[in-house]
Each structure stands twice: as C-alpha cells, then as structure tokens.
N, C-alpha and C positions, 0 to 999 in steps of 0.2 A: 188637761186640755178639755174645754167645754165642747161637749157633742150634743146634737139633737137627734133623738130617735123618736120613730113612730111605732104604734102597736095597733094590731088588728086582731079580731077573732070572731068567728062566727059558728063555732062547734061547742057544743056543751055549755057550761057556765062561763060566758063571754068575759065577764068582768072579772071573775076569779081568775080565769086564764092569763089576762094581762097582769093581775096583781102577782100571780106566781112569777111570771116572767121578770118583772120589776125587782122582785125580792131575790130571785137567782143571779141578776145582774149585781145588785147591791151586796150580795154576799161574796161577790167576786171582784170587788175593786172597782166596780163600774156604780158610782154612787149618783142616786136621784138627787138634784138640786131643786128642781121645780117640775111639777107635774100639772098637765091641763085637767080639765074636766074630761068625763067620758061623753062621747058622741055616739048615737046610734045612726048608721049610715046605710044607704041602699048599696048593694054590691055592684062592682064593675064587672061586666061580662054576663055569664049566664045567671039565670034565675036561680036563688038560693036565699038562705036565711040573711037577714040584715046583720051588719058588722056592729061591734062594739070597737071604737077607735079613741085613741088619746095620743099625746105626744109628751115628751119629756126632754129636760135639759140634764145631762149628766156630766159627772167629772170623771176622767179616766187618764191612766198613763199608758194605755194600750195604743199602739200605732193602729191606723185604719185597717191594714189587713188582719192584724190580731184580734181586733174588735170584731170584725166580720166572722172571723173563724169561731169566736167565742158565741157569738149570737148565733150562728147556724148550730152549734152544739147544743145550745140552750133550747132553741126551737124543737130539735130532735128529742130532747130529754123531756120536754113537756107534751111530746106525742105528735109534733107535726109530721106528717107523712106527705110524700109527693102525690098529687092528684092530677089535676090538669090546669091549665093557664087559666088564673083567675078563680080557680076552685075554692071549695070551702078550707077553711084552716082553724085548727086549734089555736094557733098562734102565728102572727107574722111580725117581724121586727125588720125594721129598715133604718139604716143610717140616713138621715136627712143632710146634716151638716157635721164637719168635723172641724170646729173653729172656723177660721176663714179659709181653710185649705181648700184646694181644688184636687181632686184625685182621679185620674182616669187610667183604669187597667182592664184587662179581660175579665176580671171578677168583680170589680168595684168602680163605681161611678159616684163621686161626691163633689158638689150637692147631688142628691137624688134627682135623676132626669125628669121625673113625673110631678115634682112637687107644685109647678104651675098648673096642672090639670086636675089636681085632687082637693077638692074642699075639705074632704075628711082629714086632710094633713094641713091645709092652711088655716082653718078654723082654730084648731087646737094650738098650732104654732102662734097664730096671732093672739089667742089668749095668754100664753106664757111669754112670748118675745116679740111683741109687734114691732119693735124697733131693730130687729136683727136684720143686718144687711146681708142680702144674698151676694156671695162673693164673685159671681159671673155675672148677674143681671144687674149689679149695683143698685138694687132697690130694696126697700125695707119689705118685710113679710106683709106689713098693712097695705102698702102701696101694691104689692103683688096680687094680694087678695082682691083688692078694688079692681085693678086693670086686667089681669091675666085669666082669673078663673072663669071659664065659660061652661062649668060642669052642670050637668042636670042630676046630680047626686041629690037624694033626699037625705038631709041632716037634722038630727034632732038632739040638742044638748040634755044630757041627763042630769 
C-alpha cells in the first residue's frame, strides 16, 4: 500500500531527527518511495523554534492501526515526550493518506483532518504528488493548495 506521511521536528538537529525517523521506518518494512524537500516553517500555537517539515510516500504492508502503532513507537524511540498541545517535538510523524482509504476510529483519522489547513503539509505533498486525489474532498493536492489553504504559516524551502 502507498501511504503518505508528514514529518516535523523543532528540537535539536531538526533535519537529522527526520532523517533518523525515515531510516527507522525503512529498516522496518516501511519503505520510502519519494521524499519532498525540507521546509522550515513557523510553529502552530505557542511561540517556539521553527520546525523542519517534509512529506514522503512510503510502501508498507502494515494496516493503518499497525502503522500508527509503529509510528508512535518510533517517535518514542527517537526521544519524543509529551509536552503540551502544539509544543516542541523532537519528531512528529503523521499519517496523511493510506492509499485511497478513509479510516475513522477513536485513535485514527485518515485522511488527516488538518491537511487543508497546513501549508507545511500541502507544500511538501504538492512537491511529491500534486495530482494525488484526496479521497474525501475529491480534489487533487494541487487544487487543495490553491483553494483551501488560508494559513498564515511562514514557510521557506531549504
């Protein structure tokens, strides 16, 4: 299954933290197919260090729930700890899309509910897969980026 993941970090060596996360995933049968550039973005919420963000398309045989479990374990392994909502993070990995599937559970919402509000997600997704069709909105990433994103994020491609 092709899945799209987003990565963010604003603690320590931000780029290296994301690279470690991608390496950890690929060592565990979640293989990167295509990765976006890195983007430096302003944080959502409280004032803090800017984030490095990117997105990638991966291949995996894991179910959405098992993928989420593995992502959470990977975040913990790489040093993520609970702080506060929208607080600083060594690593943050989100499942954006799981093929064309729609998943709604207490633990998981796919497609990710905030995609249309996050320039730091839409820009990397548009770079790697502008024609990908959002399975709920029935619009391409390119079109969503043009129509929906009303963010005030500061984003700089690195």
